[in-house]
C-alpha positions in Angstrom: 64.0 -89.6 -38.8 67.2 -87.6 -39.1 70.4 -89.5 -38.4 72.5 -87.5 -36.0 75.8 -88.7 -37.3 75.0 -87.8 -40.9 73.7 -84.4 -39.9 76.9 -83.7 -38.0 79.1 -84.5 -41.0 78.5 -81.1 -42.5 79.3 -79.4 -39.3 82.4 -81.5 -38.5 84.8 -78.7 -39.4 83.0 -76.4 -36.9 83.2 -79.1 -34.1 86.9 -79.6 -34.8 87.6 -75.9 -34.4 85.9 -75.8 -31.0 88.0 -73.9 -28.6 89.3 -71.3 -31.1 87.3 -68.3 -30.0 88.5 -65.8 -27.4 85.8 -66.6 -24.8 86.4 -69.2 -22.1 83.6 -71.6 -21.3 85.2 -72.4 -17.9 86.3 -75.8 -16.6 86.1 -78.8 -18.8 84.3 -77.2 -21.7 86.1 -75.6 -24.6 84.7 -72.6 -26.4 83.2 -72.9 -29.8 84.1 -70.5 -32.7 82.0 -67.4 -32.9 80.0 -68.7 -35.9 81.6 -66.9 -38.8 82.7 -63.3 -39.5 79.7 -62.5 -41.7 77.2 -62.8 -38.8 75.9 -59.3 -37.8 77.4 -58.4 -34.4 73.9 -57.5 -33.0 72.1 -60.7 -34.2 70.0 -62.1 -31.4 70.3 -65.8 -30.7 67.7 -67.6 -28.7 68.7 -70.8 -27.0 66.1 -73.2 -25.5 67.5 -75.1 -22.5 65.7 -77.9 -20.6 66.5 -79.1 -17.1 64.8 -80.4 -14.0 62.7 -78.1 -11.9 65.1 -78.4 -9.0 67.8 -76.7 -11.0 65.5 -73.8 -11.9 64.0 -73.1 -8.5 64.6 -70.1 -6.2 65.5 -72.6 -3.4 68.5 -73.8 -5.5 69.5 -70.3 -6.5 68.2 -70.8 -10.1 71.3 -72.8 -10.9 70.5 -73.3 -14.5 69.5 -69.7 -15.3 72.6 -68.5 -13.4 75.0 -70.7 -15.4 73.4 -69.7 -18.7 73.8 -66.0 -17.6 77.4 -66.6 -16.7 77.9 -68.3 -20.1 76.4 -65.3 -21.9 78.7 -62.9 -20.0 81.7 -64.9 -21.1 80.6 -64.7 -24.7 79.9 -61.0 -25.6 80.4 -62.0 -29.2 77.0 -63.6 -29.1 73.8 -61.7 -28.2 72.1 -64.5 -26.3 68.6 -64.9 -25.0 67.5 -68.1 -23.1 64.2 -69.9 -23.0 63.8 -72.5 -20.3 61.7 -75.7 -20.1 61.2 -78.1 -17.3 62.3 -81.6 -18.2 63.9 -84.1 -15.8 66.9 -86.0 -17.0 64.8 -89.2 -17.1 62.2 -87.6 -19.4 64.4 -86.2 -22.1 64.0 -89.1 -24.6 60.3 -89.1 -24.3 59.9 -85.3 -24.7 62.2 -85.2 -27.7 60.9 -88.4 -29.4 58.0 -87.1 -31.6 59.2 -83.7 -32.8 62.8 -83.2 -31.8 63.2 -80.1 -34.0 60.7 -78.2 -31.7 62.5 -79.3 -28.6 65.4 -78.0 -26.6 68.7 -77.0 -28.2 70.6 -78.1 -25.1 69.2 -80.4 -22.4 70.1 -82.7 -19.5 69.6 -86.4 -19.8 70.3 -89.8 -18.3 73.0 -91.7 -20.2 71.0 -94.8 -20.8 68.8 -92.8 -23.1 71.5 -92.3 -25.7 70.3 -95.2 -28.1 66.7 -93.8 -28.0 67.8 -90.2 -28.5 69.9 -91.4 -31.5 66.9 -93.1 -33.0 64.9 -89.9 -32.9 67.9 -87.9 -34.2 67.8 -85.7 -31.1 71.4 -86.0 -29.9 74.7 -84.7 -31.4 78.1 -86.3 -31.4 80.9 -84.2 -29.7 84.3 -83.8 -31.3 87.3 -81.6 -31.4 88.5 -79.8 -28.3 85.1 -80.2 -26.7 85.7 -83.9 -26.8 89.2 -83.4 -25.6 87.9 -81.4 -22.6 85.4 -84.2 -21.7 88.2 -86.8 -21.8 90.7 -84.6 -19.9 88.4 -83.9 -16.9 86.6 -87.3 -16.5 87.7 -90.8 -15.8 87.7 -93.3 -18.6 84.6 -95.0 -17.1 82.7 -91.8 -17.0 83.5 -91.0 -20.6 82.4 -94.5 -21.5 79.0 -93.8 -19.9 78.3 -91.2 -22.6 79.9 -93.2 -25.5 78.0 -95.3 -28.0 79.3 -97.1 -31.0 82.7 -95.3 -30.7 81.3 -91.7 -30.4 80.7 -89.4 -27.4 77.2 -87.9 -27.1 77.1 -86.0 -23.8 79.0 -83.9 -21.3 78.8 -85.8 -18.1 78.2 -83.9 -14.8 77.3 -86.5 -12.2 77.5 -90.3 -11.8 75.0 -93.1 -10.9 76.7 -96.0 -9.2 77.1 -97.8 -5.9 79.8 -98.1 -3.3 80.1 -99.2 0.4 78.9 -97.8 3.7 80.5 -99.3 6.8 80.8 -98.9 10.6 84.2 -97.4 11.5 84.0 -98.7 15.0 84.2 -102.2 13.5 86.4 -101.8 10.4 89.4 -99.6 9.9 90.0 -97.9 6.5 92.6 -100.6 5.8 90.1 -103.3 6.6 87.5 -101.7 4.2 89.9 -102.3 1.3 89.3 -106.1 1.3 86.0 -107.9 1.7 87.5 -111.1 3.1 89.3 -109.1 5.8 86.0 -107.4 6.7 84.2 -110.8 7.0 86.6 -111.8 9.8 85.7 -108.8 11.9 82.0 -108.0 11.3 78.8 -108.8 9.4 78.6 -107.6 5.8 75.5 -107.3 3.8 75.6 -107.4 0.0 72.6 -107.7 -2.4 73.9 -110.8 -4.2 70.5 -111.7 -5.6 70.3 -108.3 -7.3 71.7 -108.5 -10.8 72.8 -104.8 -10.7 75.3 -105.8 -8.0 76.4 -109.4 -8.5 78.3 -108.6 -11.7 80.9 -106.8 -9.6 82.4 -110.1 -8.6 82.6 -111.6 -12.1 83.9 -108.5 -13.8 86.7 -108.3 -11.1 88.1 -111.6 -12.4 88.1 -110.6 -16.1 84.5 -111.4 -17.2 83.2 -108.8 -19.7 80.0 -107.4 -21.1 80.3 -106.5 -24.8 84.0 -106.1 -24.7 86.4 -104.3 -22.4 84.4 -101.0 -22.4 80.9 -102.3 -23.1 80.9 -100.9 -26.7 81.4 -104.1 -28.8 78.0 -105.5 -29.5 79.4 -108.5 -31.4 81.5 -109.5 -28.4 78.4 -110.5 -26.4 78.6 -111.3 -22.7 81.6 -113.4 -21.5 80.6 -114.8 -18.1 81.9 -118.2 -18.8 85.0 -120.3 -18.7 87.4 -120.9 -15.8 87.5 -117.3 -14.8 83.7 -117.2 -14.2 83.6 -120.6 -12.6 86.2 -119.5 -10.1 84.0 -116.6 -9.1 81.0 -118.8 -8.7 82.9 -121.1 -6.4 84.1 -118.1 -4.4 80.4 -116.9 -4.1 79.4 -120.4 -2.8 81.8 -119.9 0.0 80.8 -116.3 0.6 77.2 -117.3 1.1 78.2 -120.0 3.6 80.2 -117.5 5.7 78.2 -116.7 8.8 79.2 -113.1 8.6 77.7 -112.7 5.1 74.1 -111.5 4.7 72.2 -111.2 1.4 70.6 -107.7 1.5 71.5 -104.4 3.0 71.5 -102.6 6.4 67.7 -103.1 6.6 68.1 -106.9 6.6 69.2 -107.0 10.3 70.2 -104.9 13.2 73.7 -106.2 13.4 74.9 -105.3 9.8 78.3 -103.6 10.0 78.6 -102.8 6.3 76.4 -102.7 3.2 76.5 -101.6 -0.4 74.3 -98.9 -2.1 74.5 -95.5 -3.6 73.9 -91.8 -2.7 70.2 -92.4 -2.3 70.8 -94.5 0.9 73.1 -92.0 2.6 70.5 -91.1 5.2 69.9 -94.8 5.9 73.6 -95.3 6.4 73.9 -92.2 8.7 70.9 -93.4 10.8 72.6 -96.8 11.2 76.2 -95.8 11.9 76.0 -92.1 13.0 79.4 -90.6 13.7 81.0 -93.9 12.9 79.8 -93.8 9.3 82.6 -94.7 6.8 82.1 -94.6 3.0 84.4 -96.0 0.4 84.5 -97.5 -3.0 83.8 -101.3 -3.2 86.6 -103.3 -1.8 88.7 -106.0 -3.4 88.1 -109.7 -2.6 90.7 -112.4 -2.5 90.4 -115.2 -5.2 93.0 -117.9 -5.3 95.4 -115.7 -3.3 95.0 -112.7 -5.6 93.2 -109.4 -4.8 90.4 -108.7 -7.3 88.9 -105.2 -7.3 85.1 -105.4 -7.3 83.6 -103.1 -10.0 80.1 -101.6 -9.8 77.9 -100.8 -12.8 78.1 -97.1 -13.6 76.0 -94.6 -15.4 75.8 -90.8 -15.5 73.7 -87.7 -16.1 74.9 -85.5 -18.9 74.3 -82.4 -21.1 73.3 -83.1 -24.6 72.9 -81.0 -27.8 70.0 -81.4 -30.2 71.2 -81.3 -33.9 67.7 -81.0 -35.4 66.8 -77.5 -34.1 67.0 -74.2 -36.0 69.7 -73.0 -33.6 72.0 -75.9 -34.4 71.5 -75.5 -38.1 72.5 -71.8 -37.9 74.9 -71.7 -34.9 75.9 -75.1 -33.8 79.0 -73.6 -32.1 76.7 -71.9 -29.6 74.9 -75.0 -28.5 78.1 -77.0 -28.3 79.8 -74.4 -26.2 76.8 -74.0 -23.8 76.7 -77.8 -23.3 80.4 -77.8 -22.5 79.9 -75.0 -20.1 77.0 -76.5 -18.2 79.0 -79.7 -17.8 82.3 -77.8 -17.1 84.3 -77.3 -13.9 82.7 -74.1 -12.8 79.1 -75.3 -13.3 79.8 -78.6 -11.7 81.4 -76.9 -8.7 78.3 -74.7 -8.3 76.0 -77.7 -8.7 77.9 -79.5 -6.0 77.8 -76.5 -3.6 74.1 -75.8 -4.2 72.5 -79.2 -4.6 75.2 -81.6 -3.5 75.3 -83.0 -7.1 78.5 -84.9 -6.9 80.8 -84.0 -9.8 82.4 -86.2 -12.3 85.1 -83.6 -13.0 88.2 -85.0 -11.3 89.8 -81.6 -11.0 87.2 -80.6 -8.4 88.2 -81.0 -4.8 85.5 -82.4 -2.5 87.6 -82.0 0.6 86.6 -84.3 3.4 83.2 -85.1 1.9 83.4 -88.9 2.1 80.2 -89.5 0.2 81.5 -87.5 -2.8 85.0 -89.0 -2.6 83.5 -92.6 -2.6 81.4 -91.9 -5.7 84.3 -90.3 -7.5 86.7 -93.0 -6.5 84.2 -95.6 -7.7 84.0 -94.0 -11.1 87.8 -93.7 -11.2 88.8 -97.3 -10.5 86.0 -99.4 -9.0 83.3 -99.5 -11.8 82.6 -100.3 -15.4 80.1 -98.6 -17.6 76.7 -100.3 -17.7 76.5 -101.2 -21.4 74.0 -99.5 -23.6 73.7 -102.5 -26.0 70.3 -103.8 -26.8 71.3 -107.3 -25.8 72.1 -106.1 -22.3 68.5 -107.0 -21.7 69.6 -110.6 -21.8 71.9 -110.2 -18.8 69.5 -109.3 -16.0 67.4 -112.4 -15.4 70.1 -115.0 -15.6 72.3 -112.9 -13.3 69.5 -112.6 -10.8 68.7 -116.3 -11.0 72.4 -117.1 -10.3 72.3 -114.8 -7.2 69.1 -116.3 -6.0 70.3 -119.9 -6.4 73.5 -119.1 -4.6 71.6 -117.6 -1.7 69.3 -120.6 -1.7 72.2 -123.0 -1.7 71.3 -124.8 -4.9 74.6 -123.7 -6.5 77.4 -125.8 -4.9 81.0 -126.5 -5.7 79.8 -129.7 -7.4 77.6 -128.0 -9.9 79.3 -124.5 -10.0 80.8 -125.1 -13.5 77.5 -126.4 -14.9 75.5 -123.5 -13.4 78.0 -120.9 -14.6 78.0 -122.1 -18.2 74.2 -122.3 -18.2 74.1 -118.7 -17.0 76.5 -117.6 -19.7 74.6 -119.4 -22.4 71.3 -117.8 -21.4 72.9 -114.4 -21.3 73.9 -114.8 -24.9 70.9 -116.6 -26.2 69.5 -113.8 -28.5 73.1 -113.0 -29.7 73.6 -116.5 -31.1 70.1 -117.1 -32.5 
């Protein structure tokens, strides 16, 4: 299979010049060069674009087609024709795996597919002013979700993470900033036995997964030592608190706050009605210091396929279109039409508490969920720790032993 990085080496000068043409791509994307002065002005360029059915439907104002038409209007130097294919973000790696050269030039994908897309040579690295635009409009965590081995492979347009729903008749906005304060006033549910959530406590106190940004495979998982033991001891006390419940709002009728993502908005609205509050995960107090909980974060993004005929002849077109579809104007339209919460921090979401909570989470209350192969070693030991804490088999007496055993298991394949 073609190696995407090697393929891009020949086109690096083009990528570095991105943003030099007269056309604006709008928002976070930077325009790519026109493709060379020797190209006939009337040359027709066909671009194949894949996206989910929802983005191409009449009900959603044909968002994808409209954005591509807008892009074409902003680039009269290119005579563009678009072909569309239906492919959900979750199916991109599968549909591009066997014959990427016959697939889409530009497509939407879930960020955790980057390693697989690289294996099939179906995703291009971004550079130059396109990369500058991605970094300028998105939080560091958001950029890290589309980064792998030091390079950036997507233009992010929405996030996947979790935050907190709460009852404003029980907690004030100030209360909602600290978990321990909340536990003195109402009942809080948290899925401690779910490994996607429990990491938030450990990461808050300096534990890491594959380095500071998740990109250092050799660093392994560091959920050991005094910093991790201190968290385990905190969690022993948390479980013993009568106002703590392992689970979510469905666990009981008297739950005043719980943690989930956008998919549970209706559940939260049903539970709290007009008193619904939404915020990024709070801090908790450990040995007298506030520790900001940090959720795992991923994203959906726009990718470019470097194996297609279009990329080989006019990579600047594919790069510019990807930047446009993930740019400010397109994200704003996506948000207005489908309530796809943007990652672009320049977009105002007004008094939309749901959007603000997700954007705040990506800004300061999350870490990228690592794309490393050895991340698979994390899930079961983390879940087991949560389950044992809830069951009461982790105590202050054995917290250090249990913590070190968890850390060792998480790193087993890395050291063997």
